[in-house]
Kinemage of the C-alpha trace (Angstrom):
@kinemage 1
@onewidth
@group {chain A} dominant
@subgroup {mainchain}
@vectorlist {calphas} color= white
{ca met a 1} P 0.000 0.000 0.000
{ca thr a 2} L 1.326 3.437 -0.918
{ca thr a 3} L 0.728 6.461 1.258
{ca ser a 4} L 1.352 10.099 0.531
{ca arg a 5} L 1.128 13.465 2.212
{ca val a 6} L 0.404 16.894 0.809
{ca ser a 7} L 1.885 19.924 2.563
{ca phe a 8} L 0.343 23.288 1.860
{ca gln a 9} L 2.431 26.379 2.422
{ca his a 10} L 0.485 29.576 2.885
{ca lys a 11} L 3.588 31.510 1.839
{ca his a 12} L 3.825 29.433 -1.355
{ca trp a 13} L 7.539 28.850 -0.620
{ca phe a 14} L 9.358 26.307 1.522
{ca asp a 15} L 10.837 27.410 4.825
{ca ser a 16} L 13.456 25.550 6.866
{ca asp a 17} L 10.901 23.465 8.772
{ca ile a 18} L 9.192 22.253 5.601
{ca thr a 19} L 12.571 21.591 3.977
{ca leu a 20} L 13.653 19.450 6.942
{ca arg a 21} L 10.380 17.521 6.881
{ca trp a 22} L 10.826 16.948 3.141
{ca leu a 23} L 14.399 15.695 3.651
{ca arg a 24} L 13.239 13.291 6.372
{ca asp a 25} L 10.502 12.031 4.050
{ca leu a 26} L 13.072 11.452 1.288
{ca leu a 27} L 15.288 9.440 3.607
{ca ala a 28} L 12.309 7.339 4.702
{ca glu a 29} L 11.066 6.834 1.143
{ca phe a 30} L 14.489 5.764 -0.116
{ca pro a 31} L 16.082 3.781 2.737
{ca ala a 32} L 19.793 3.002 3.023
{ca pro a 33} L 21.905 2.176 1.156
{ca ala a 34} L 20.281 4.570 -1.329
{ca ile a 35} L 22.161 7.841 -1.829
{ca ile a 36} L 19.972 10.804 -2.749
{ca gly a 37} L 21.293 13.598 -4.951
{ca leu a 38} L 19.741 17.066 -4.800
{ca ile a 39} L 20.303 20.090 -7.033
{ca trp a 40} L 19.526 23.256 -5.119
{ca asp a 41} L 19.648 26.977 -5.593
{ca arg a 42} L 20.636 29.381 -2.827
{ca ala a 43} L 17.129 29.829 -1.447
{ca pro a 44} L 17.131 30.766 2.259
{ca cys a 45} L 15.434 27.479 3.184
{ca his a 46} L 18.308 25.565 1.573
{ca met a 47} L 21.014 27.622 3.289
{ca ser a 48} L 19.657 27.774 6.849
{ca lys a 49} L 21.791 26.570 9.772
{ca ala a 50} L 19.242 23.901 10.676
{ca val a 51} L 19.190 22.464 7.147
{ca asp a 52} L 22.977 22.682 6.880
{ca gln a 53} L 23.343 20.748 10.149
{ca phe a 54} L 20.865 18.101 8.983
{ca leu a 55} L 22.765 17.678 5.715
{ca glu a 56} L 26.044 17.287 7.607
{ca glu a 57} L 24.474 14.617 9.827
{ca his a 58} L 23.256 12.735 6.736
{ca ala a 59} L 26.176 13.413 4.400
{ca asp a 60} L 26.512 9.689 3.750
{ca arg a 61} L 23.022 9.633 2.176
{ca leu a 62} L 22.293 13.179 0.949
{ca val a 63} L 24.515 14.758 -1.686
{ca val a 64} L 23.728 18.380 -2.564
{ca gly a 65} L 24.899 20.309 -5.606
{ca ile a 66} L 24.369 24.059 -5.504
{ca ile a 67} L 23.484 25.894 -8.711
{ca pro a 68} L 26.124 28.631 -9.083
{ca gly a 69} L 24.992 32.224 -9.214
{ca lys a 70} L 21.491 33.575 -8.919
{ca trp a 71} L 20.453 33.846 -12.557
{ca leu a 72} L 20.518 30.096 -13.329
{ca arg a 73} L 17.862 29.479 -10.712
{ca phe a 74} L 15.241 31.274 -12.812
{ca ile a 75} L 16.081 29.208 -15.881
{ca phe a 76} L 15.674 25.958 -13.933
{ca gln a 77} L 12.404 27.124 -12.375
{ca phe a 78} L 10.992 28.057 -15.754
{ca phe a 79} L 12.092 24.727 -17.198
{ca leu a 80} L 10.512 22.741 -14.373
{ca ile a 81} L 7.286 24.707 -14.548
{ca ser a 82} L 7.175 24.155 -18.309
{ca ile a 83} L 7.528 20.394 -17.882
{ca leu a 84} L 4.859 20.166 -15.166
{ca asn a 85} L 2.339 22.207 -17.081
């Protein structure tokens, strides 16, 4: 049986708490020895101290690549929105 959860953000953007919950869900969904790769921009929720600490604690399972610069982020967002729509 598959279960799922929908999280609504009134702000429309992730914050650190939602990001941490999402990371915990990823680790649960893809148990060890799976290694999860993430491509992130420099959004505040990705760069918070709490998220950084969590990533350090799970560095054996979570690998993060940061998109350089600020302008590439908008290209990726447009691309992802285009695919989903």
